[in-house]
C-alpha positions in Angstrom: -67.1 28.7 -33.7 -64.5 31.4 -33.8 -60.7 30.9 -33.9 -60.5 32.5 -30.4 -62.5 29.7 -28.9 -60.1 27.1 -30.1 -56.9 28.9 -29.0 -56.9 27.9 -25.3 -57.7 24.3 -26.2 -54.8 24.2 -28.7 -52.5 25.7 -26.2 -53.4 23.1 -23.6 -52.9 20.2 -26.1 -49.6 21.6 -27.2 -48.3 22.1 -23.7 -49.4 18.7 -22.6 -47.7 17.0 -25.5 -44.4 18.8 -24.9 -44.6 18.1 -21.1 -45.3 14.5 -21.8 -42.2 14.3 -24.0 -40.1 15.9 -21.3 -41.3 13.6 -18.6 -40.8 10.5 -20.8 -37.3 11.4 -21.8 -34.2 11.2 -19.6 -33.0 14.7 -19.0 -29.2 15.4 -19.3 -27.6 15.1 -15.9 -24.1 14.9 -14.4 -25.0 12.2 -11.8 -27.7 9.7 -11.1 -30.3 9.9 -8.3 -29.9 7.7 -5.3 -33.1 5.8 -6.0 -31.9 5.0 -9.5 -28.8 3.2 -8.3 -30.3 1.4 -5.3 -33.6 0.3 -6.9 -33.9 -3.4 -7.6 -36.5 -5.5 -9.3 -38.4 -7.5 -6.5 -39.2 -10.2 -9.0 -35.5 -10.8 -9.8 -32.6 -12.1 -7.7 -30.8 -9.3 -5.9 -27.8 -8.0 -7.8 -26.3 -6.2 -4.8 -26.8 -5.4 -1.1 -27.5 -2.0 0.3 -26.4 -0.9 3.8 -26.7 2.5 5.5 -23.6 3.5 7.4 -24.7 4.1 11.0 -23.2 3.5 14.5 -25.1 0.2 14.7 -23.7 -1.1 11.4 -20.0 -0.3 12.2 -19.4 -3.2 14.7 -21.0 -5.6 12.2 -18.7 -4.5 9.3 -15.6 -4.9 11.6 -16.4 -8.6 11.9 -16.6 -9.0 8.1 -13.6 -10.6 6.4 -11.2 -7.9 5.1 -10.9 -7.1 1.4 -7.9 -9.1 0.4 -6.7 -6.3 -1.9 -6.4 -4.0 1.2 -4.4 -6.6 3.3 -0.7 -6.0 3.7 1.7 -7.9 6.0 5.0 -6.9 7.5 7.7 -8.6 9.5 8.4 -7.5 13.0 11.8 -6.0 13.7 13.2 -8.5 16.2 16.6 -8.3 17.8 20.1 -8.3 16.5 21.1 -11.2 14.3 24.9 -11.6 14.3 26.1 -12.2 10.7 27.6 -15.7 10.2 30.3 -16.4 7.6 28.8 -18.1 4.5 30.2 -19.6 1.2 31.2 -16.9 -1.2 32.5 -14.6 1.6 36.1 -13.4 1.3 38.4 -13.7 4.4 41.6 -11.7 5.1 44.0 -13.1 7.7 46.9 -11.5 9.5 49.0 -13.9 11.6 51.5 -12.6 14.2 54.4 -14.8 15.2 57.2 -13.7 17.7 59.3 -16.9 17.3 62.8 -16.5 15.9 62.5 -19.5 13.5 59.0 -18.9 12.3 57.3 -21.1 9.7 55.4 -18.1 8.3 57.6 -15.0 8.8 61.2 -14.0 8.0 63.5 -12.8 10.8 62.7 -9.2 10.2 59.0 -9.7 10.0 56.5 -9.9 12.9 53.4 -10.9 10.9 52.3 -12.2 7.5 49.1 -11.5 5.7 46.9 -13.9 3.7 44.5 -12.0 1.6 41.3 -12.7 -0.5 40.8 -16.3 0.8 37.4 -17.4 -0.7 35.1 -19.4 1.5 34.4 -22.5 -0.6 31.0 -24.0 -1.3 31.6 -26.5 1.4 32.3 -23.7 3.9 36.0 -24.1 4.3 39.2 -22.1 3.7 42.7 -23.3 3.0 45.5 -22.5 5.4 49.2 -23.3 5.1 50.3 -26.2 7.3 46.8 -26.9 8.7 45.0 -27.2 5.3 41.2 -26.9 5.3 39.4 -25.1 8.1 35.6 -25.1 8.2 34.3 -21.6 9.2 30.9 -21.3 7.5 28.1 -20.6 10.0 30.5 -19.0 12.5 30.7 -15.4 13.5 34.0 -13.6 12.5 35.3 -13.8 16.1 34.4 -17.5 16.5 36.2 -18.2 13.2 39.3 -16.3 14.3 39.4 -18.3 17.6 39.0 -21.6 15.7 41.8 -20.8 13.3 44.1 -19.6 16.1 43.6 -22.8 18.1 44.6 -24.9 15.1 47.6 -22.6 14.3 48.8 -22.9 17.9 49.3 -26.6 17.4 52.2 -25.8 15.0 53.1 -22.2 16.1 52.4 -21.9 19.9 52.9 -18.1 19.9 50.6 -17.4 16.9 48.1 -14.6 17.1 45.4 -14.3 14.4 43.4 -11.4 13.1 40.5 -12.0 10.8 38.4 -9.7 8.6 35.4 -10.8 6.5 34.1 -9.2 3.3 30.5 -10.4 2.8 29.7 -12.1 -0.5 26.4 -12.0 -2.4 24.7 -14.1 0.3 25.5 -11.4 2.8 24.3 -8.4 0.8 20.9 -6.8 0.3 19.5 -5.1 -2.7 18.0 -1.6 -2.5 16.2 -1.6 -5.8 14.5 1.8 -6.2 12.8 4.8 -4.7 16.1 6.1 -3.2 18.8 8.4 -4.3 21.5 5.7 -4.6 20.0 2.2 -5.3 22.3 -0.7 -5.4 23.6 -3.7 -3.6 24.8 -3.2 0.0 26.9 -5.6 2.2 25.6 -6.6 5.6 28.9 -5.8 7.3 27.6 -4.3 10.5 29.5 -6.0 13.3 26.4 -6.0 15.6 24.1 -7.5 12.9 21.8 -4.5 13.1 21.4 -3.5 9.4 17.7 -2.6 9.4 15.3 -1.4 6.7 15.6 2.3 7.7 19.4 1.9 8.0 19.6 0.6 4.5 17.3 3.4 3.2 19.6 5.9 4.9 22.7 4.3 3.2 20.9 4.7 -0.1 20.7 8.4 0.4 17.1 8.6 1.6 13.8 8.5 -0.1 13.6 10.1 -3.5 11.4 13.2 -3.8 8.0 13.0 -5.4 6.8 9.7 -4.0 3.1 9.7 -2.8 2.7 8.2 0.7 5.9 6.1 0.3 5.6 2.3 0.8 8.4 -0.1 1.7 8.3 -3.6 0.1 10.6 -6.3 1.5 11.1 -9.5 -0.6 12.4 -12.4 1.5 12.2 -16.1 0.7 9.8 -15.7 -2.2 7.3 -13.6 -0.1 6.7 -9.9 -0.3 5.9 -7.8 2.8 4.8 -4.2 2.6 4.4 -1.3 5.1 4.0 2.5 4.9 7.3 4.2 5.5 5.6 6.6 8.0 4.8 3.6 10.2 8.5 2.6 10.3 9.4 6.1 11.4 6.7 6.1 14.1 7.2 2.5 15.5 10.9 1.4 15.8 9.8 -2.2 16.6 8.7 -2.5 13.0 12.2 -1.6 11.7 13.0 -5.1 10.5 16.6 -6.5 10.7 17.7 -7.5 7.2 19.1 -10.8 6.1 21.3 -11.7 3.2 19.6 -11.6 -0.2 16.7 -9.5 1.0 15.4 -7.0 -1.6 13.9 -3.6 -0.5 11.9 -1.3 -2.7 10.5 2.1 -1.9 7.6 3.2 -4.1 4.5 5.3 -4.2 1.3 3.9 -2.7 -0.5 2.2 -5.6 -3.9 2.1 -3.8 -6.6 4.4 -5.0 -10.4 5.0 -5.0 -12.7 6.6 -7.5 -14.9 9.7 -7.1 -17.8 10.2 -9.5 -21.1 12.1 -9.8 -21.9 15.4 -8.2 -18.6 15.7 -6.3 -16.3 18.7 -6.7 -13.7 16.3 -8.3 -14.3 13.3 -10.6 -11.0 11.5 -10.6 -8.9 8.5 -9.6 -7.7 9.5 -6.1 -4.5 7.9 -4.7 -4.2 7.0 -1.0 -2.1 9.7 0.6 -2.2 8.1 4.0 -2.4 4.6 5.5 -6.1 4.6 6.1 -8.9 6.8 4.7 -12.3 7.2 6.2 -15.4 8.0 4.2 -15.3 11.5 5.7 -11.6 11.9 4.7 -12.6 10.8 1.2 -15.2 13.6 0.9 -12.6 16.2 1.9 -10.1 14.8 -0.6 -12.5 15.1 -3.5 -13.4 18.7 -2.5 -16.8 18.0 -1.0 -20.1 18.3 -2.8 -21.0 20.5 -5.7 -23.4 23.2 -4.6 -26.9 23.2 -6.1 -26.4 19.7 -7.5 -25.4 17.1 -4.9 -27.7 15.2 -2.6 -26.1 15.2 0.9 -28.4 12.3 1.8 -27.2 10.3 -1.1 -23.4 9.6 -0.8 -22.9 6.0 -2.0 -19.8 3.9 -1.7 -19.7 1.0 -4.1 -17.6 -2.0 -3.2 -17.1 -5.6 -4.5 -16.1 -8.2 -2.0 -14.5 -11.6 -2.8 -16.8 -14.6 -2.9 -15.1 -15.9 0.3 -16.3 -12.9 2.3 -20.0 -13.8 1.6 -19.4 -17.4 2.7 -17.6 -16.4 5.9 -20.3 -14.4 7.6 -19.7 -11.1 5.7 -22.3 -9.2 3.6 -25.1 -11.1 1.9 -23.8 -10.2 -1.6 -20.5 -9.7 -3.2 -21.6 -6.3 -4.6 -22.4 -3.9 -1.9 -23.6 -0.3 -1.8 -23.0 1.7 1.4 -25.1 4.8 1.8 -24.1 7.9 3.9 -26.5 10.6 5.0 -24.4 13.7 5.7 -27.4 15.6 7.0 -27.5 13.6 10.3 -24.9 13.7 13.1 -24.9 9.9 13.2 -24.1 9.8 9.5 -21.2 12.2 9.9 -19.7 10.5 12.9 -20.1 7.0 11.4 -18.6 8.2 8.1 -15.5 9.2 10.0 -15.1 5.6 11.3 -16.0 3.8 8.1 -12.8 3.0 6.1 -12.5 3.2 2.4 -11.0 0.2 0.7 -8.7 0.3 -2.4 -10.7 0.5 -5.6 -13.9 1.6 -3.9 -16.1 4.0 -5.9 -17.4 7.1 -4.1 -20.6 8.2 -5.9 -22.2 11.6 -5.0 -25.7 11.4 -6.3 -27.7 14.3 -7.6 -30.4 16.0 -5.6 -34.0 15.3 -6.7 -34.6 19.0 -6.4 -32.3 19.6 -9.3 -34.4 17.4 -11.5 -37.6 19.1 -10.4 -36.1 22.6 -11.0 -35.0 21.4 -14.5 -38.5 20.2 -15.3 -40.1 23.4 -14.0 -37.7 25.4 -16.1 -38.4 23.5 -19.2 -42.2 23.7 -18.5 -41.9 27.5 -18.1 -40.0 27.8 -21.3 -42.6 25.7 -23.0 -45.4 27.9 -21.8 -43.6 30.9 -23.1 -43.1 29.2 -26.4 -46.8 28.2 -26.6 -47.9 31.8 -25.9 -45.7 33.0 -28.7 -46.9 30.3 -31.1 -50.6 30.9 -30.5 
């Protein structure tokens, strides 16, 4: 046989071998296919659960236990709480006496001042002629009236004025996130020193904070809320108590974006709640000619308690979003992203097919050249 008779056969064998290698190997890609991530071995225990986000699923998800990492609690504002005198406070007294032979004043004086009287650990102060007077737990006006009644027993015409400087028990700490952090006394006569009032005293929120969050530490517990919510709802502007600590900081919550999205990054929460549709906008949408709009995946890990309490049937869950359907778009706008979720934009199968075709075409050309 001539050499020409073997040429087509050689070409076919060569092309088949190269194509077999291409199919057998994993081609370089920037994102997985949806079926690669959601496929599970039927003969093995399930490693995760897969749910498609639709209008029928949303009511079911709302009944699931919340992710504990996303839960934040806050104290309601409440009414005014009049500040009571406490041990460690400092009292200044001015006593007026119009009698000629006064026990406290000289003939040319009308009043005498007793300054920097420290309220003792037992809640008392020492007064000339009447000795100890218990005033802890009283408001400034009630303490003044009590002292005056006891002074009237020895000086009938006595009139008492009282001023209180709060000690450490009646001060709050503004720790950070403002222009002027520090310790501030609760000396508002109406007992209305609120969180926003304290932040205002501290010079306002410092520039550069992302979605500022307010943390209040009281009695060993920490409460947190978005500053924007305090602005929008005055009933949440909590009245402060002595020894409270307030911190303003950037929101530390985040989600991840990976795959064929326009941005692969750690994305901070810039608002109180973020829907799946919001998340797609925040990451710049889908990469053209690469992303699969039917294969948006949201990977989440629930605590074990959620599975036991009527939640998903597995701790590891993959939610799928189909952006080519109206129900998928509307439902994605109502599905909330949790902190530390991973938003994975999978690659379109068409991209893989086009890559294989391109490689096959190049192989054919190489084969024609070789033979």
